[in-house]
mmCIF entry with sequence, helices, sheets and N, C-alpha, C, O atoms, coordinates in Angstrom:
data_MODEL
# 
_entry.id   MODEL 
# 
_entity.id                         1 
_entity.type                       polymer 
_entity.pdbx_number_of_molecules   1 
# 
_entity_poly.entity_id                      1 
_entity_poly.type                           'polypeptide(L)' 
_entity_poly.nstd_linkage                   no 
_entity_poly.nstd_monomer                   no 
_entity_poly.pdbx_seq_one_letter_code       MKPILDLSKNNDYRSWVKELKQRYLSARLKASIEANRTLLEYYWRLGRDIADKQYAN 
_entity_poly.pdbx_seq_one_letter_code_can   MKPILDLSKNNDYRSWVKELKQRYLSARLKASIEANRTLLEYYWRLGRDIADKQYAN 
_entity_poly.pdbx_strand_id                 A 
# 
loop_
_entity_poly_seq.entity_id 
_entity_poly_seq.num 
_entity_poly_seq.mon_id 
_entity_poly_seq.hetero 
1 1  MET n 
1 2  LYS n 
1 3  PRO n 
1 4  ILE n 
1 5  LEU n 
1 6  ASP n 
1 7  LEU n 
1 8  SER n 
1 9  LYS n 
1 10 ASN n 
1 11 ASN n 
1 12 ASP n 
1 13 TYR n 
1 14 ARG n 
1 15 SER n 
1 16 TRP n 
1 17 VAL n 
1 18 LYS n 
1 19 GLU n 
1 20 LEU n 
1 21 LYS n 
1 22 GLN n 
1 23 ARG n 
1 24 TYR n 
1 25 LEU n 
1 26 SER n 
1 27 ALA n 
1 28 ARG n 
1 29 LEU n 
1 30 LYS n 
1 31 ALA n 
1 32 SER n 
1 33 ILE n 
1 34 GLU n 
1 35 ALA n 
1 36 ASN n 
1 37 ARG n 
1 38 THR n 
1 39 LEU n 
1 40 LEU n 
1 41 GLU n 
1 42 TYR n 
1 43 TYR n 
1 44 TRP n 
1 45 ARG n 
1 46 LEU n 
1 47 GLY n 
1 48 ARG n 
1 49 ASP n 
1 50 ILE n 
1 51 ALA n 
1 52 ASP n 
1 53 LYS n 
1 54 GLN n 
1 55 TYR n 
1 56 ALA n 
1 57 ASN n 
# 
_struct_asym.id          A 
_struct_asym.entity_id   1 
# 
loop_
_struct_conf.conf_type_id 
_struct_conf.id 
_struct_conf.pdbx_PDB_helix_id 
_struct_conf.beg_label_comp_id 
_struct_conf.beg_label_asym_id 
_struct_conf.beg_label_seq_id 
_struct_conf.pdbx_beg_PDB_ins_code 
_struct_conf.end_label_comp_id 
_struct_conf.end_label_asym_id 
_struct_conf.end_label_seq_id 
_struct_conf.pdbx_end_PDB_ins_code 
_struct_conf.beg_auth_comp_id 
_struct_conf.beg_auth_asym_id 
_struct_conf.beg_auth_seq_id 
_struct_conf.end_auth_comp_id 
_struct_conf.end_auth_asym_id 
_struct_conf.end_auth_seq_id 
_struct_conf.pdbx_PDB_helix_class 
_struct_conf.details 
_struct_conf.pdbx_PDB_helix_length 
HELX_P HELX_P1 AA1 LEU A 7  ? LYS A 9  ? LEU A 7  LYS A 9  5 ? 3  
HELX_P HELX_P2 AA2 ASN A 11 ? ALA A 56 ? ASN A 11 ALA A 56 1 ? 46 
# 
_struct_conf_type.id          HELX_P 
_struct_conf_type.criteria    ? 
_struct_conf_type.reference   ? 
# 
loop_
_atom_site.group_PDB 
_atom_site.id 
_atom_site.type_symbol 
_atom_site.label_atom_id 
_atom_site.label_alt_id 
_atom_site.label_comp_id 
_atom_site.label_asym_id 
_atom_site.label_entity_id 
_atom_site.label_seq_id 
_atom_site.pdbx_PDB_ins_code 
_atom_site.Cartn_x 
_atom_site.Cartn_y 
_atom_site.Cartn_z 
_atom_site.occupancy 
_atom_site.B_iso_or_equiv 
_atom_site.pdbx_formal_charge 
_atom_site.auth_seq_id 
_atom_site.auth_comp_id 
_atom_site.auth_asym_id 
_atom_site.auth_atom_id 
_atom_site.pdbx_PDB_model_num 
ATOM 1   N N  . MET A 1 1  ? 218.352 34.571 132.525 1.00 0.00 ? 1  MET A N  1 
ATOM 2   C CA . MET A 1 1  ? 217.828 33.935 131.318 1.00 0.00 ? 1  MET A CA 1 
ATOM 3   C C  . MET A 1 1  ? 216.298 33.993 131.402 1.00 0.00 ? 1  MET A C  1 
ATOM 4   O O  . MET A 1 1  ? 215.710 33.824 132.470 1.00 0.00 ? 1  MET A O  1 
ATOM 5   N N  . LYS A 1 2  ? 215.667 34.240 130.232 1.00 0.00 ? 2  LYS A N  1 
ATOM 6   C CA . LYS A 1 2  ? 214.191 34.345 130.137 1.00 0.00 ? 2  LYS A CA 1 
ATOM 7   C C  . LYS A 1 2  ? 213.555 32.914 130.101 1.00 0.00 ? 2  LYS A C  1 
ATOM 8   O O  . LYS A 1 2  ? 214.089 31.988 129.491 1.00 0.00 ? 2  LYS A O  1 
ATOM 9   N N  . PRO A 1 3  ? 212.405 32.793 130.779 1.00 0.00 ? 3  PRO A N  1 
ATOM 10  C CA . PRO A 1 3  ? 211.858 31.455 130.614 1.00 0.00 ? 3  PRO A CA 1 
ATOM 11  C C  . PRO A 1 3  ? 211.171 31.264 129.302 1.00 0.00 ? 3  PRO A C  1 
ATOM 12  O O  . PRO A 1 3  ? 210.624 32.219 128.750 1.00 0.00 ? 3  PRO A O  1 
ATOM 13  N N  . ILE A 1 4  ? 211.178 30.014 128.761 1.00 0.00 ? 4  ILE A N  1 
ATOM 14  C CA . ILE A 1 4  ? 210.645 29.741 127.484 1.00 0.00 ? 4  ILE A CA 1 
ATOM 15  C C  . ILE A 1 4  ? 209.023 29.912 127.591 1.00 0.00 ? 4  ILE A C  1 
ATOM 16  O O  . ILE A 1 4  ? 208.378 29.483 128.548 1.00 0.00 ? 4  ILE A O  1 
ATOM 17  N N  . LEU A 1 5  ? 208.522 30.515 126.609 1.00 0.00 ? 5  LEU A N  1 
ATOM 18  C CA . LEU A 1 5  ? 207.069 30.709 126.507 1.00 0.00 ? 5  LEU A CA 1 
ATOM 19  C C  . LEU A 1 5  ? 206.492 29.471 125.956 1.00 0.00 ? 5  LEU A C  1 
ATOM 20  O O  . LEU A 1 5  ? 207.102 28.875 125.068 1.00 0.00 ? 5  LEU A O  1 
ATOM 21  N N  . ASP A 1 6  ? 205.331 29.019 126.423 1.00 0.00 ? 6  ASP A N  1 
ATOM 22  C CA . ASP A 1 6  ? 204.592 27.928 125.906 1.00 0.00 ? 6  ASP A CA 1 
ATOM 23  C C  . ASP A 1 6  ? 203.477 28.519 125.109 1.00 0.00 ? 6  ASP A C  1 
ATOM 24  O O  . ASP A 1 6  ? 202.406 28.793 125.650 1.00 0.00 ? 6  ASP A O  1 
ATOM 25  N N  . LEU A 1 7  ? 203.696 28.725 123.840 1.00 0.00 ? 7  LEU A N  1 
ATOM 26  C CA . LEU A 1 7  ? 202.717 29.488 123.030 1.00 0.00 ? 7  LEU A CA 1 
ATOM 27  C C  . LEU A 1 7  ? 201.628 28.502 122.764 1.00 0.00 ? 7  LEU A C  1 
ATOM 28  O O  . LEU A 1 7  ? 200.590 29.014 122.344 1.00 0.00 ? 7  LEU A O  1 
ATOM 29  N N  . SER A 1 8  ? 201.624 27.252 122.906 1.00 0.00 ? 8  SER A N  1 
ATOM 30  C CA . SER A 1 8  ? 200.466 26.360 122.564 1.00 0.00 ? 8  SER A CA 1 
ATOM 31  C C  . SER A 1 8  ? 199.283 26.614 123.399 1.00 0.00 ? 8  SER A C  1 
ATOM 32  O O  . SER A 1 8  ? 198.173 26.207 123.057 1.00 0.00 ? 8  SER A O  1 
ATOM 33  N N  . LYS A 1 9  ? 199.496 27.303 124.531 1.00 0.00 ? 9  LYS A N  1 
ATOM 34  C CA . LYS A 1 9  ? 198.451 27.648 125.380 1.00 0.00 ? 9  LYS A CA 1 
ATOM 35  C C  . LYS A 1 9  ? 197.839 29.019 125.194 1.00 0.00 ? 9  LYS A C  1 
ATOM 36  O O  . LYS A 1 9  ? 196.823 29.399 125.775 1.00 0.00 ? 9  LYS A O  1 
ATOM 37  N N  . ASN A 1 10 ? 198.531 29.711 124.352 1.00 0.00 ? 10 ASN A N  1 
ATOM 38  C CA . ASN A 1 10 ? 198.078 31.198 124.088 1.00 0.00 ? 10 ASN A CA 1 
ATOM 39  C C  . ASN A 1 10 ? 197.041 31.139 123.049 1.00 0.00 ? 10 ASN A C  1 
ATOM 40  O O  . ASN A 1 10 ? 197.323 30.781 121.905 1.00 0.00 ? 10 ASN A O  1 
ATOM 41  N N  . ASN A 1 11 ? 195.818 31.486 123.410 1.00 0.00 ? 11 ASN A N  1 
ATOM 42  C CA . ASN A 1 11 ? 194.686 31.583 122.437 1.00 0.00 ? 11 ASN A CA 1 
ATOM 43  C C  . ASN A 1 11 ? 194.849 32.330 121.161 1.00 0.00 ? 11 ASN A C  1 
ATOM 44  O O  . ASN A 1 11 ? 194.454 31.893 120.080 1.00 0.00 ? 11 ASN A O  1 
ATOM 45  N N  . ASP A 1 12 ? 195.474 33.523 121.334 1.00 0.00 ? 12 ASP A N  1 
ATOM 46  C CA . ASP A 1 12 ? 195.707 34.385 120.160 1.00 0.00 ? 12 ASP A CA 1 
ATOM 47  C C  . ASP A 1 12 ? 196.661 33.758 119.208 1.00 0.00 ? 12 ASP A C  1 
ATOM 48  O O  . ASP A 1 12 ? 196.489 33.832 117.992 1.00 0.00 ? 12 ASP A O  1 
ATOM 49  N N  . TYR A 1 13 ? 197.733 33.101 119.789 1.00 0.00 ? 13 TYR A N  1 
ATOM 50  C CA . TYR A 1 13 ? 198.724 32.327 118.921 1.00 0.00 ? 13 TYR A CA 1 
ATOM 51  C C  . TYR A 1 13 ? 198.044 31.339 118.222 1.00 0.00 ? 13 TYR A C  1 
ATOM 52  O O  . TYR A 1 13 ? 198.121 31.281 116.995 1.00 0.00 ? 13 TYR A O  1 
ATOM 53  N N  . ARG A 1 14 ? 197.302 30.458 118.958 1.00 0.00 ? 14 ARG A N  1 
ATOM 54  C CA . ARG A 1 14 ? 196.599 29.331 118.355 1.00 0.00 ? 14 ARG A CA 1 
ATOM 55  C C  . ARG A 1 14 ? 195.583 29.810 117.168 1.00 0.00 ? 14 ARG A C  1 
ATOM 56  O O  . ARG A 1 14 ? 195.495 29.126 116.148 1.00 0.00 ? 14 ARG A O  1 
ATOM 57  N N  . SER A 1 15 ? 194.921 30.846 117.310 1.00 0.00 ? 15 SER A N  1 
ATOM 58  C CA . SER A 1 15 ? 193.993 31.368 116.351 1.00 0.00 ? 15 SER A CA 1 
ATOM 59  C C  . SER A 1 15 ? 194.810 31.790 115.231 1.00 0.00 ? 15 SER A C  1 
ATOM 60  O O  . SER A 1 15 ? 194.507 31.414 114.099 1.00 0.00 ? 15 SER A O  1 
ATOM 61  N N  . TRP A 1 16 ? 195.831 32.546 115.434 1.00 0.00 ? 16 TRP A N  1 
ATOM 62  C CA . TRP A 1 16 ? 196.759 32.865 114.232 1.00 0.00 ? 16 TRP A CA 1 
ATOM 63  C C  . TRP A 1 16 ? 197.289 31.816 113.488 1.00 0.00 ? 16 TRP A C  1 
ATOM 64  O O  . TRP A 1 16 ? 197.244 31.854 112.258 1.00 0.00 ? 16 TRP A O  1 
ATOM 65  N N  . VAL A 1 17 ? 197.831 30.803 114.143 1.00 0.00 ? 17 VAL A N  1 
ATOM 66  C CA . VAL A 1 17 ? 198.307 29.541 113.451 1.00 0.00 ? 17 VAL A CA 1 
ATOM 67  C C  . VAL A 1 17 ? 197.128 28.859 112.695 1.00 0.00 ? 17 VAL A C  1 
ATOM 68  O O  . VAL A 1 17 ? 197.366 28.364 111.593 1.00 0.00 ? 17 VAL A O  1 
ATOM 69  N N  . LYS A 1 18 ? 195.960 28.804 113.181 1.00 0.00 ? 18 LYS A N  1 
ATOM 70  C CA . LYS A 1 18 ? 194.841 28.175 112.533 1.00 0.00 ? 18 LYS A CA 1 
ATOM 71  C C  . LYS A 1 18 ? 194.503 28.981 111.308 1.00 0.00 ? 18 LYS A C  1 
ATOM 72  O O  . LYS A 1 18 ? 194.192 28.415 110.260 1.00 0.00 ? 18 LYS A O  1 
ATOM 73  N N  . GLU A 1 19 ? 194.556 30.310 111.417 1.00 0.00 ? 19 GLU A N  1 
ATOM 74  C CA . GLU A 1 19 ? 194.290 31.206 110.195 1.00 0.00 ? 19 GLU A CA 1 
ATOM 75  C C  . GLU A 1 19 ? 195.313 31.034 109.144 1.00 0.00 ? 19 GLU A C  1 
ATOM 76  O O  . GLU A 1 19 ? 194.960 30.971 107.966 1.00 0.00 ? 19 GLU A O  1 
ATOM 77  N N  . LEU A 1 20 ? 196.645 30.948 109.507 1.00 0.00 ? 20 LEU A N  1 
ATOM 78  C CA . LEU A 1 20 ? 197.725 30.706 108.641 1.00 0.00 ? 20 LEU A CA 1 
ATOM 79  C C  . LEU A 1 20 ? 197.513 29.452 107.874 1.00 0.00 ? 20 LEU A C  1 
ATOM 80  O O  . LEU A 1 20 ? 197.719 29.430 106.661 1.00 0.00 ? 20 LEU A O  1 
ATOM 81  N N  . LYS A 1 21 ? 197.080 28.327 108.580 1.00 0.00 ? 21 LYS A N  1 
ATOM 82  C CA . LYS A 1 21 ? 196.888 27.012 107.951 1.00 0.00 ? 21 LYS A CA 1 
ATOM 83  C C  . LYS A 1 21 ? 195.796 27.182 106.985 1.00 0.00 ? 21 LYS A C  1 
ATOM 84  O O  . LYS A 1 21 ? 195.956 26.715 105.857 1.00 0.00 ? 21 LYS A O  1 
ATOM 85  N N  . GLN A 1 22 ? 194.706 27.791 107.284 1.00 0.00 ? 22 GLN A N  1 
ATOM 86  C CA . GLN A 1 22 ? 193.536 27.915 106.385 1.00 0.00 ? 22 GLN A CA 1 
ATOM 87  C C  . GLN A 1 22 ? 193.860 28.798 105.151 1.00 0.00 ? 22 GLN A C  1 
ATOM 88  O O  . GLN A 1 22 ? 193.395 28.496 104.052 1.00 0.00 ? 22 GLN A O  1 
ATOM 89  N N  . ARG A 1 23 ? 194.603 29.817 105.310 1.00 0.00 ? 23 ARG A N  1 
ATOM 90  C CA . ARG A 1 23 ? 195.054 30.647 104.224 1.00 0.00 ? 23 ARG A CA 1 
ATOM 91  C C  . ARG A 1 23 ? 195.968 29.875 103.285 1.00 0.00 ? 23 ARG A C  1 
ATOM 92  O O  . ARG A 1 23 ? 195.892 30.069 102.072 1.00 0.00 ? 23 ARG A O  1 
ATOM 93  N N  . TYR A 1 24 ? 196.842 28.994 103.810 1.00 0.00 ? 24 TYR A N  1 
ATOM 94  C CA . TYR A 1 24 ? 197.790 28.130 103.066 1.00 0.00 ? 24 TYR A CA 1 
ATOM 95  C C  . TYR A 1 24 ? 196.923 27.178 102.227 1.00 0.00 ? 24 TYR A C  1 
ATOM 96  O O  . TYR A 1 24 ? 197.098 27.101 101.011 1.00 0.00 ? 24 TYR A O  1 
ATOM 97  N N  . LEU A 1 25 ? 196.007 26.467 102.851 1.00 0.00 ? 25 LEU A N  1 
ATOM 98  C CA . LEU A 1 25 ? 195.230 25.542 102.230 1.00 0.00 ? 25 LEU A CA 1 
ATOM 99  C C  . LEU A 1 25 ? 194.424 26.151 101.106 1.00 0.00 ? 25 LEU A C  1 
ATOM 100 O O  . LEU A 1 25 ? 194.281 25.553 100.039 1.00 0.00 ? 25 LEU A O  1 
ATOM 101 N N  . SER A 1 26 ? 193.927 27.269 101.328 1.00 0.00 ? 26 SER A N  1 
ATOM 102 C CA . SER A 1 26 ? 193.066 28.046 100.422 1.00 0.00 ? 26 SER A CA 1 
ATOM 103 C C  . SER A 1 26 ? 193.984 28.371 99.148  1.00 0.00 ? 26 SER A C  1 
ATOM 104 O O  . SER A 1 26 ? 193.586 28.136 98.007  1.00 0.00 ? 26 SER A O  1 
ATOM 105 N N  . ALA A 1 27 ? 195.173 28.900 99.408  1.00 0.00 ? 27 ALA A N  1 
ATOM 106 C CA . ALA A 1 27 ? 195.994 29.274 98.279  1.00 0.00 ? 27 ALA A CA 1 
ATOM 107 C C  . ALA A 1 27 ? 196.492 28.010 97.520  1.00 0.00 ? 27 ALA A C  1 
ATOM 108 O O  . ALA A 1 27 ? 196.660 28.055 96.301  1.00 0.00 ? 27 ALA A O  1 
ATOM 109 N N  . ARG A 1 28 ? 196.719 26.929 98.212  1.00 0.00 ? 28 ARG A N  1 
ATOM 110 C CA . ARG A 1 28 ? 197.042 25.736 97.489  1.00 0.00 ? 28 ARG A CA 1 
ATOM 111 C C  . ARG A 1 28 ? 195.959 25.205 96.662  1.00 0.00 ? 28 ARG A C  1 
ATOM 112 O O  . ARG A 1 28 ? 196.243 24.655 95.598  1.00 0.00 ? 28 ARG A O  1 
ATOM 113 N N  . LEU A 1 29 ? 194.697 25.321 97.061  1.00 0.00 ? 29 LEU A N  1 
ATOM 114 C CA . LEU A 1 29 ? 193.518 24.848 96.308  1.00 0.00 ? 29 LEU A CA 1 
ATOM 115 C C  . LEU A 1 29 ? 193.332 25.770 95.081  1.00 0.00 ? 29 LEU A C  1 
ATOM 116 O O  . LEU A 1 29 ? 193.079 25.343 93.955  1.00 0.00 ? 29 LEU A O  1 
ATOM 117 N N  . LYS A 1 30 ? 193.478 27.050 95.397  1.00 0.00 ? 30 LYS A N  1 
ATOM 118 C CA . LYS A 1 30 ? 193.334 27.954 94.184  1.00 0.00 ? 30 LYS A CA 1 
ATOM 119 C C  . LYS A 1 30 ? 194.497 27.654 93.030  1.00 0.00 ? 30 LYS A C  1 
ATOM 120 O O  . LYS A 1 30 ? 194.222 27.688 91.831  1.00 0.00 ? 30 LYS A O  1 
ATOM 121 N N  . ALA A 1 31 ? 195.721 27.379 93.494  1.00 0.00 ? 31 ALA A N  1 
ATOM 122 C CA . ALA A 1 31 ? 196.643 27.072 92.541  1.00 0.00 ? 31 ALA A CA 1 
ATOM 123 C C  . ALA A 1 31 ? 196.384 25.704 91.844  1.00 0.00 ? 31 ALA A C  1 
ATOM 124 O O  . ALA A 1 31 ? 196.664 25.558 90.654  1.00 0.00 ? 31 ALA A O  1 
ATOM 125 N N  . SER A 1 32 ? 195.875 24.753 92.557  1.00 0.00 ? 32 SER A N  1 
ATOM 126 C CA . SER A 1 32 ? 195.591 23.502 91.941  1.00 0.00 ? 32 SER A CA 1 
ATOM 127 C C  . SER A 1 32 ? 194.467 23.693 90.935  1.00 0.00 ? 32 SER A C  1 
ATOM 128 O O  . SER A 1 32 ? 194.526 23.100 89.858  1.00 0.00 ? 32 SER A O  1 
ATOM 129 N N  . ILE A 1 33 ? 193.487 24.457 91.219  1.00 0.00 ? 33 ILE A N  1 
ATOM 130 C CA . ILE A 1 33 ? 192.221 24.708 90.283  1.00 0.00 ? 33 ILE A CA 1 
ATOM 131 C C  . ILE A 1 33 ? 192.935 25.397 89.052  1.00 0.00 ? 33 ILE A C  1 
ATOM 132 O O  . ILE A 1 33 ? 192.718 24.939 87.930  1.00 0.00 ? 33 ILE A O  1 
ATOM 133 N N  . GLU A 1 34 ? 193.749 26.443 89.211  1.00 0.00 ? 34 GLU A N  1 
ATOM 134 C CA . GLU A 1 34 ? 194.277 27.155 88.067  1.00 0.00 ? 34 GLU A CA 1 
ATOM 135 C C  . GLU A 1 34 ? 195.101 26.231 87.171  1.00 0.00 ? 34 GLU A C  1 
ATOM 136 O O  . GLU A 1 34 ? 195.003 26.250 85.944  1.00 0.00 ? 34 GLU A O  1 
ATOM 137 N N  . ALA A 1 35 ? 195.940 25.402 87.867  1.00 0.00 ? 35 ALA A N  1 
ATOM 138 C CA . ALA A 1 35 ? 196.770 24.487 87.063  1.00 0.00 ? 35 ALA A CA 1 
ATOM 139 C C  . ALA A 1 35 ? 195.964 23.521 86.248  1.00 0.00 ? 35 ALA A C  1 
ATOM 140 O O  . ALA A 1 35 ? 196.229 23.313 85.064  1.00 0.00 ? 35 ALA A O  1 
ATOM 141 N N  . ASN A 1 36 ? 194.937 22.905 86.908  1.00 0.00 ? 36 ASN A N  1 
ATOM 142 C CA . ASN A 1 36 ? 194.011 22.049 86.187  1.00 0.00 ? 36 ASN A CA 1 
ATOM 143 C C  . ASN A 1 36 ? 193.215 22.623 85.048  1.00 0.00 ? 36 ASN A C  1 
ATOM 144 O O  . ASN A 1 36 ? 192.942 21.984 84.031  1.00 0.00 ? 36 ASN A O  1 
ATOM 145 N N  . ARG A 1 37 ? 192.846 23.917 85.288  1.00 0.00 ? 37 ARG A N  1 
ATOM 146 C CA . ARG A 1 37 ? 192.095 24.603 84.187  1.00 0.00 ? 37 ARG A CA 1 
ATOM 147 C C  . ARG A 1 37 ? 192.999 24.806 83.046  1.00 0.00 ? 37 ARG A C  1 
ATOM 148 O O  . ARG A 1 37 ? 192.590 24.590 81.905  1.00 0.00 ? 37 ARG A O  1 
ATOM 149 N N  . THR A 1 38 ? 194.282 25.233 83.288  1.00 0.00 ? 38 THR A N  1 
ATOM 150 C CA . THR A 1 38 ? 195.302 25.371 82.287  1.00 0.00 ? 38 THR A CA 1 
ATOM 151 C C  . THR A 1 38 ? 195.535 24.084 81.468  1.00 0.00 ? 38 THR A C  1 
ATOM 152 O O  . THR A 1 38 ? 195.597 24.102 80.239  1.00 0.00 ? 38 THR A O  1 
ATOM 153 N N  . LEU A 1 39 ? 195.651 23.041 82.161  1.00 0.00 ? 39 LEU A N  1 
ATOM 154 C CA . LEU A 1 39 ? 195.921 21.653 81.477  1.00 0.00 ? 39 LEU A CA 1 
ATOM 155 C C  . LEU A 1 39 ? 194.749 21.255 80.595  1.00 0.00 ? 39 LEU A C  1 
ATOM 156 O O  . LEU A 1 39 ? 194.928 20.822 79.457  1.00 0.00 ? 39 LEU A O  1 
ATOM 157 N N  . LEU A 1 40 ? 193.477 21.417 81.168  1.00 0.00 ? 40 LEU A N  1 
ATOM 158 C CA . LEU A 1 40 ? 192.280 21.066 80.424  1.00 0.00 ? 40 LEU A CA 1 
ATOM 159 C C  . LEU A 1 40 ? 192.125 21.999 79.237  1.00 0.00 ? 40 LEU A C  1 
ATOM 160 O O  . LEU A 1 40 ? 191.622 21.531 78.215  1.00 0.00 ? 40 LEU A O  1 
ATOM 161 N N  . GLU A 1 41 ? 192.489 23.223 79.262  1.00 0.00 ? 41 GLU A N  1 
ATOM 162 C CA . GLU A 1 41 ? 192.441 24.049 78.055  1.00 0.00 ? 41 GLU A CA 1 
ATOM 163 C C  . GLU A 1 41 ? 193.481 23.592 77.086  1.00 0.00 ? 41 GLU A C  1 
ATOM 164 O O  . GLU A 1 41 ? 193.214 23.606 75.884  1.00 0.00 ? 41 GLU A O  1 
ATOM 165 N N  . TYR A 1 42 ? 194.739 23.155 77.548  1.00 0.00 ? 42 TYR A N  1 
ATOM 166 C CA . TYR A 1 42 ? 195.749 22.616 76.681  1.00 0.00 ? 42 TYR A CA 1 
ATOM 167 C C  . TYR A 1 42 ? 195.271 21.438 75.904  1.00 0.00 ? 42 TYR A C  1 
ATOM 168 O O  . TYR A 1 42 ? 195.420 21.358 74.685  1.00 0.00 ? 42 TYR A O  1 
ATOM 169 N N  . TYR A 1 43 ? 194.680 20.503 76.651  1.00 0.00 ? 43 TYR A N  1 
ATOM 170 C CA . TYR A 1 43 ? 194.301 19.281 76.089  1.00 0.00 ? 43 TYR A CA 1 
ATOM 171 C C  . TYR A 1 43 ? 193.119 19.318 75.211  1.00 0.00 ? 43 TYR A C  1 
ATOM 172 O O  . TYR A 1 43 ? 192.974 18.518 74.286  1.00 0.00 ? 43 TYR A O  1 
ATOM 173 N N  . TRP A 1 44 ? 192.177 20.353 75.533  1.00 0.00 ? 44 TRP A N  1 
ATOM 174 C CA . TRP A 1 44 ? 191.058 20.693 74.618  1.00 0.00 ? 44 TRP A CA 1 
ATOM 175 C C  . TRP A 1 44 ? 191.605 21.106 73.296  1.00 0.00 ? 44 TRP A C  1 
ATOM 176 O O  . TRP A 1 44 ? 191.204 20.623 72.237  1.00 0.00 ? 44 TRP A O  1 
ATOM 177 N N  . ARG A 1 45 ? 192.531 22.012 73.389  1.00 0.00 ? 45 ARG A N  1 
ATOM 178 C CA . ARG A 1 45 ? 193.001 22.531 72.196  1.00 0.00 ? 45 ARG A CA 1 
ATOM 179 C C  . ARG A 1 45 ? 193.877 21.576 71.308  1.00 0.00 ? 45 ARG A C  1 
ATOM 180 O O  . ARG A 1 45 ? 193.870 21.599 70.077  1.00 0.00 ? 45 ARG A O  1 
ATOM 181 N N  . LEU A 1 46 ? 194.593 20.777 72.043  1.00 0.00 ? 46 LEU A N  1 
ATOM 182 C CA . LEU A 1 46 ? 195.367 19.678 71.406  1.00 0.00 ? 46 LEU A CA 1 
ATOM 183 C C  . LEU A 1 46 ? 194.464 18.779 70.647  1.00 0.00 ? 46 LEU A C  1 
ATOM 184 O O  . LEU A 1 46 ? 194.736 18.486 69.483  1.00 0.00 ? 46 LEU A O  1 
ATOM 185 N N  . GLY A 1 47 ? 193.351 18.303 71.271  1.00 0.00 ? 47 GLY A N  1 
ATOM 186 C CA . GLY A 1 47 ? 192.382 17.424 70.687  1.00 0.00 ? 47 GLY A CA 1 
ATOM 187 C C  . GLY A 1 47 ? 191.778 18.051 69.410  1.00 0.00 ? 47 GLY A C  1 
ATOM 188 O O  . GLY A 1 47 ? 191.581 17.397 68.386  1.00 0.00 ? 47 GLY A O  1 
ATOM 189 N N  . ARG A 1 48 ? 191.491 19.391 69.547  1.00 0.00 ? 48 ARG A N  1 
ATOM 190 C CA . ARG A 1 48 ? 190.902 20.177 68.375  1.00 0.00 ? 48 ARG A CA 1 
ATOM 191 C C  . ARG A 1 48 ? 191.934 20.173 67.275  1.00 0.00 ? 48 ARG A C  1 
ATOM 192 O O  . ARG A 1 48 ? 191.596 19.831 66.142  1.00 0.00 ? 48 ARG A O  1 
ATOM 193 N N  . ASP A 1 49 ? 193.192 20.541 67.548  1.00 0.00 ? 49 ASP A N  1 
ATOM 194 C CA . ASP A 1 49 ? 194.225 20.530 66.550  1.00 0.00 ? 49 ASP A CA 1 
ATOM 195 C C  . ASP A 1 49 ? 194.371 19.116 65.871  1.00 0.00 ? 49 ASP A C  1 
ATOM 196 O O  . ASP A 1 49 ? 194.467 19.032 64.647  1.00 0.00 ? 49 ASP A O  1 
ATOM 197 N N  . ILE A 1 50 ? 194.384 18.148 66.582  1.00 0.00 ? 50 ILE A N  1 
ATOM 198 C CA . ILE A 1 50 ? 194.483 16.748 65.982  1.00 0.00 ? 50 ILE A CA 1 
ATOM 199 C C  . ILE A 1 50 ? 193.346 16.544 65.084  1.00 0.00 ? 50 ILE A C  1 
ATOM 200 O O  . ILE A 1 50 ? 193.526 16.113 63.945  1.00 0.00 ? 50 ILE A O  1 
ATOM 201 N N  . ALA A 1 51 ? 192.084 16.854 65.575  1.00 0.00 ? 51 ALA A N  1 
ATOM 202 C CA . ALA A 1 51 ? 190.999 16.538 64.669  1.00 0.00 ? 51 ALA A CA 1 
ATOM 203 C C  . ALA A 1 51 ? 190.940 17.408 63.497  1.00 0.00 ? 51 ALA A C  1 
ATOM 204 O O  . ALA A 1 51 ? 190.475 16.994 62.435  1.00 0.00 ? 51 ALA A O  1 
ATOM 205 N N  . ASP A 1 52 ? 191.418 18.663 63.648  1.00 0.00 ? 52 ASP A N  1 
ATOM 206 C CA . ASP A 1 52 ? 191.490 19.470 62.462  1.00 0.00 ? 52 ASP A CA 1 
ATOM 207 C C  . ASP A 1 52 ? 192.577 18.885 61.395  1.00 0.00 ? 52 ASP A C  1 
ATOM 208 O O  . ASP A 1 52 ? 192.375 18.904 60.180  1.00 0.00 ? 52 ASP A O  1 
ATOM 209 N N  . LYS A 1 53 ? 193.525 18.466 61.886  1.00 0.00 ? 53 LYS A N  1 
ATOM 210 C CA . LYS A 1 53 ? 194.635 17.841 61.002  1.00 0.00 ? 53 LYS A CA 1 
ATOM 211 C C  . LYS A 1 53 ? 194.101 16.593 60.307  1.00 0.00 ? 53 LYS A C  1 
ATOM 212 O O  . LYS A 1 53 ? 194.353 16.422 59.114  1.00 0.00 ? 53 LYS A O  1 
ATOM 213 N N  . GLN A 1 54 ? 193.377 15.717 60.996  1.00 0.00 ? 54 GLN A N  1 
ATOM 214 C CA . GLN A 1 54 ? 192.720 14.428 60.500  1.00 0.00 ? 54 GLN A CA 1 
ATOM 215 C C  . GLN A 1 54 ? 191.825 14.783 59.356  1.00 0.00 ? 54 GLN A C  1 
ATOM 216 O O  . GLN A 1 54 ? 191.871 14.163 58.293  1.00 0.00 ? 54 GLN A O  1 
ATOM 217 N N  . TYR A 1 55 ? 190.966 15.836 59.585  1.00 0.00 ? 55 TYR A N  1 
ATOM 218 C CA . TYR A 1 55 ? 189.947 16.042 58.503  1.00 0.00 ? 55 TYR A CA 1 
ATOM 219 C C  . TYR A 1 55 ? 190.495 17.033 57.477  1.00 0.00 ? 55 TYR A C  1 
ATOM 220 O O  . TYR A 1 55 ? 189.818 17.284 56.481  1.00 0.00 ? 55 TYR A O  1 
ATOM 221 N N  . ALA A 1 56 ? 191.602 17.569 57.655  1.00 0.00 ? 56 ALA A N  1 
ATOM 222 C CA . ALA A 1 56 ? 192.197 18.331 56.559  1.00 0.00 ? 56 ALA A CA 1 
ATOM 223 C C  . ALA A 1 56 ? 192.749 17.512 55.491  1.00 0.00 ? 56 ALA A C  1 
ATOM 224 O O  . ALA A 1 56 ? 192.787 17.967 54.348  1.00 0.00 ? 56 ALA A O  1 
ATOM 225 N N  . ASN A 1 57 ? 193.236 16.193 55.790  1.00 0.00 ? 57 ASN A N  1 
ATOM 226 C CA . ASN A 1 57 ? 193.912 15.418 54.874  1.00 0.00 ? 57 ASN A CA 1 
ATOM 227 C C  . ASN A 1 57 ? 192.887 14.394 54.174  1.00 0.00 ? 57 ASN A C  1 
ATOM 228 O O  . ASN A 1 57 ? 193.290 13.606 53.318  1.00 0.00 ? 57 ASN A O  1 
# 
């Protein structure tokens, strides 16, 4: 039976995990920014549509 490797002491592995975490956080931030931008655009248009309807009557 092979001995279990302790990867937590392997510098290459630790660097790789650190990079994965950073890429995940970056992707999550980009997704949040895009979602917020889309919602702001929606609310802006909604407000404009409401104002147009109010002034049309």
